[in-house]
C-alpha positions as CSV (number, residue, x, y, z in Angstrom):
1,F,-50.1,46.2,21.9
2,V,-48.3,43.7,19.6
3,T,-50.4,41.6,17.3
4,P,-49.2,38.0,17.3
5,V,-48.0,36.5,14.1
6,T,-50.5,34.1,12.6
7,K,-50.2,31.4,10.1
8,P,-52.4,31.0,7.0
9,T,-55.5,28.8,7.3
10,G,-57.9,27.8,4.6
11,S,-57.0,25.7,1.6
12,V,-54.7,25.6,-1.5
13,K,-55.8,24.1,-4.8
14,I,-53.2,22.6,-7.1
15,T,-54.1,22.6,-10.8
16,A,-52.2,20.9,-13.6
17,S,-52.2,22.2,-17.1
18,T,-53.6,18.9,-18.2
19,G,-56.7,19.3,-16.0
20,E,-56.0,17.3,-12.9
21,T,-56.6,19.0,-9.5
22,C,-56.3,18.4,-5.8
23,T,-57.0,20.5,-2.7
24,G,-55.1,20.6,0.5
25,T,-56.4,22.1,3.8
26,L,-53.8,24.2,5.7
27,T,-53.0,23.3,9.3
28,A,-50.6,25.6,11.1
29,G,-49.7,27.0,7.7
30,T,-48.9,23.7,5.9
31,G,-51.0,21.1,4.0
32,S,-50.7,18.6,1.2
33,C,-52.7,16.8,-1.5
34,S,-52.1,14.2,-4.2
35,I,-52.7,14.1,-7.9
36,T,-52.6,10.9,-10.0
37,F,-51.6,11.3,-13.6
38,T,-52.8,8.6,-16.0
39,A,-50.5,9.7,-18.8
40,S,-46.9,10.6,-19.1
41,G,-45.6,13.9,-20.3
42,T,-44.8,17.4,-19.2
43,R,-47.3,19.7,-17.4
44,T,-47.3,22.9,-15.4
45,L,-48.6,23.0,-11.8
46,T,-50.0,26.1,-10.1
47,G,-51.2,26.7,-6.6
48,S,-54.2,28.9,-5.7
49,Y,-54.6,30.0,-2.1
50,S,-58.2,30.7,-0.9
51,G,-57.2,33.3,1.7
52,D,-58.5,33.9,5.2
53,S,-59.2,36.8,7.5
54,D,-55.5,37.6,7.8
55,F,-54.2,36.7,4.3
56,N,-55.4,37.6,0.9
57,T,-56.0,35.1,-1.9
58,S,-53.0,34.4,-4.2
59,T,-51.8,32.3,-7.0
60,S,-48.3,30.9,-7.3
61,A,-46.1,30.9,-10.4
62,G,-46.2,27.8,-12.5
63,V,-43.9,24.9,-11.8
64,T,-43.1,22.4,-14.6
65,Q,-43.2,18.7,-13.8
66,T,-42.4,15.7,-16.1
67,V,-44.2,12.5,-15.5
68,N,-42.4,9.4,-16.8
69,S,-44.4,6.4,-18.0
70,S,-44.5,3.4,-15.7
71,S,-42.8,0.3,-16.9
72,S,-44.0,-3.3,-16.6
73,T,-41.3,-5.8,-17.1
74,L,-41.3,-9.5,-16.3
75,T,-38.1,-11.4,-15.7
76,I,-38.4,-15.2,-16.4
77,S,-35.8,-17.5,-15.0
78,P,-34.7,-19.9,-16.4
79,T,-35.7,-19.4,-20.0
80,T,-34.7,-22.9,-21.0
81,I,-35.3,-26.2,-19.2
82,N,-33.9,-29.6,-20.2
83,F,-35.3,-32.4,-18.1
84,G,-32.6,-34.8,-19.4
85,Q,-33.5,-38.5,-19.6
86,V,-36.9,-39.4,-18.0
87,P,-38.2,-43.0,-18.1
88,I,-41.8,-43.6,-19.2
89,G,-44.1,-43.3,-16.2
90,F,-41.6,-41.2,-14.2
91,L,-41.8,-37.5,-13.4
92,G,-39.4,-34.7,-14.1
93,L,-40.1,-31.5,-12.1
94,E,-38.6,-28.0,-12.4
95,T,-39.4,-24.5,-11.1
96,V,-39.7,-21.3,-13.2
97,W,-39.4,-18.0,-11.3
98,V,-41.3,-15.0,-12.5
99,T,-40.4,-11.5,-11.2
100,N,-42.0,-8.2,-11.9
101,S,-38.9,-6.0,-12.2
102,G,-40.9,-3.0,-13.4
103,T,-42.7,-0.2,-11.5
104,S,-46.3,-1.0,-12.2
105,P,-48.4,-4.1,-11.6
106,V,-48.6,-6.8,-14.3
107,K,-51.8,-8.6,-15.0
108,I,-51.3,-12.3,-15.7
109,S,-53.8,-13.7,-18.3
110,S,-52.7,-17.3,-18.7
111,V,-49.9,-19.8,-18.2
112,T,-50.1,-22.7,-20.7
113,I,-48.0,-25.2,-22.6
114,G,-48.0,-24.4,-26.3
115,K,-49.6,-27.0,-28.6
116,S,-46.6,-27.5,-30.8
117,G,-43.5,-29.6,-30.5
118,T,-42.7,-33.3,-30.3
119,Y,-44.8,-35.0,-27.5
120,Y,-45.8,-31.6,-26.2
121,Q,-48.7,-33.4,-24.4
122,D,-46.2,-34.8,-21.9
123,F,-45.4,-31.4,-20.5
124,F,-47.5,-29.7,-17.8
125,A,-47.5,-26.3,-16.0
126,L,-48.9,-25.5,-12.6
127,P,-48.8,-21.7,-12.1
128,L,-48.6,-20.5,-8.4
129,C,-49.0,-16.8,-9.4
130,P,-51.7,-14.2,-8.5
131,S,-53.8,-12.7,-11.2
132,T,-51.9,-9.5,-10.8
133,L,-48.2,-9.5,-9.9
134,A,-47.1,-6.4,-7.9
135,P,-43.8,-4.5,-8.7
136,H,-40.7,-6.2,-7.3
137,N,-42.7,-9.4,-6.4
138,T,-41.9,-12.9,-7.5
139,C,-44.0,-16.0,-8.1
140,T,-43.3,-19.5,-9.3
141,I,-44.5,-22.0,-11.9
142,L,-44.0,-25.7,-11.5
143,V,-43.3,-27.4,-14.8
144,S,-43.3,-31.2,-15.1
145,F,-42.4,-33.7,-17.8
146,L,-44.3,-37.0,-17.5
147,P,-43.8,-39.4,-20.4
148,N,-46.8,-41.7,-20.2
149,R,-47.2,-43.1,-23.7
150,N,-45.5,-45.8,-25.7
151,Q,-42.9,-43.5,-27.2
152,L,-39.2,-42.9,-27.1
153,G,-36.8,-40.2,-28.0
154,A,-36.6,-36.4,-27.8
155,A,-39.6,-34.3,-26.7
156,N,-40.0,-30.5,-26.7
157,A,-42.5,-27.8,-26.1
158,S,-42.8,-24.2,-24.9
159,L,-44.2,-22.7,-21.7
160,L,-46.3,-19.6,-22.7
161,F,-46.7,-16.8,-20.2
162,T,-49.4,-14.3,-21.4
163,D,-49.6,-11.0,-19.5
164,S,-49.8,-7.2,-19.7
165,A,-46.0,-6.6,-19.7
166,A,-43.9,-5.7,-22.6
167,G,-42.8,-8.7,-24.7
168,S,-45.8,-10.9,-23.9
169,P,-46.1,-13.8,-24.3
170,Q,-42.9,-14.7,-22.7
171,T,-41.7,-18.2,-23.4
172,V,-39.6,-20.9,-21.8
173,S,-38.2,-23.7,-24.0
174,L,-38.8,-27.1,-22.6
175,S,-37.1,-30.4,-23.7
176,G,-36.4,-33.9,-22.5
177,T,-35.6,-37.4,-23.7
178,I,-38.0,-40.2,-23.1
179,I,-36.4,-43.6,-22.3
180,N,-37.7,-47.0,-21.5
181,P,-35.0,-49.0,-19.7
182,I,-35.5,-52.8,-19.9
183,A,-33.6,-55.0,-17.6
184,T,-31.9,-58.1,-19.1
185,L,-30.0,-61.0,-17.5
186,N,-26.8,-62.2,-19.0
187,P,-26.2,-65.0,-19.1
188,S,-29.8,-66.1,-19.3
189,S,-29.1,-69.5,-17.7
190,L,-26.5,-71.0,-15.3
191,S,-25.4,-74.6,-15.1
192,F,-23.7,-75.7,-11.9
193,G,-22.9,-79.2,-13.2
194,T,-23.1,-82.3,-11.0
195,Q,-22.8,-81.5,-7.3
196,K,-22.2,-83.8,-4.4
197,V,-24.7,-83.6,-1.5
198,G,-23.0,-82.4,1.7
């Protein structure tokens, strides 16, 4: 009589030297489980098998694992916008692209126009971004320049992007020139002299 070969059943508990654990149930001799580490660094993992009617309990040798810290990086493009010459009462419109080029989500706190610069009140921002930008995702911000006051000349301001990524707040320099074209006729009068009828 030959005893058939059996595969281990039961469970395996994985324990990290930093205290995290998980347990995987064996099916046909294999199983898996997941551990989430909230801090970077090096730790040692060991596996403890619970045993069953055919296999004894056992503990594996330690395995060293290094957990790298996640990165959160925002890429802003462009970083400078010049609206050129914009007449009073007309609208200049541009788009800013925001990309999470890191490996962890970025929480977006606010998108505003800084209250400094010449005629900064004439710049406006409309963010089309979620409250949290996932890794490798992109969103947009519509930035407008609308001179609506009795003023002329250069205007400037900054778009401020406050978030949880490194380097916050990110900034975009904004500028434009306010003009007020006035049409004139030259000459102001015309004389056709004496003309014969017909």
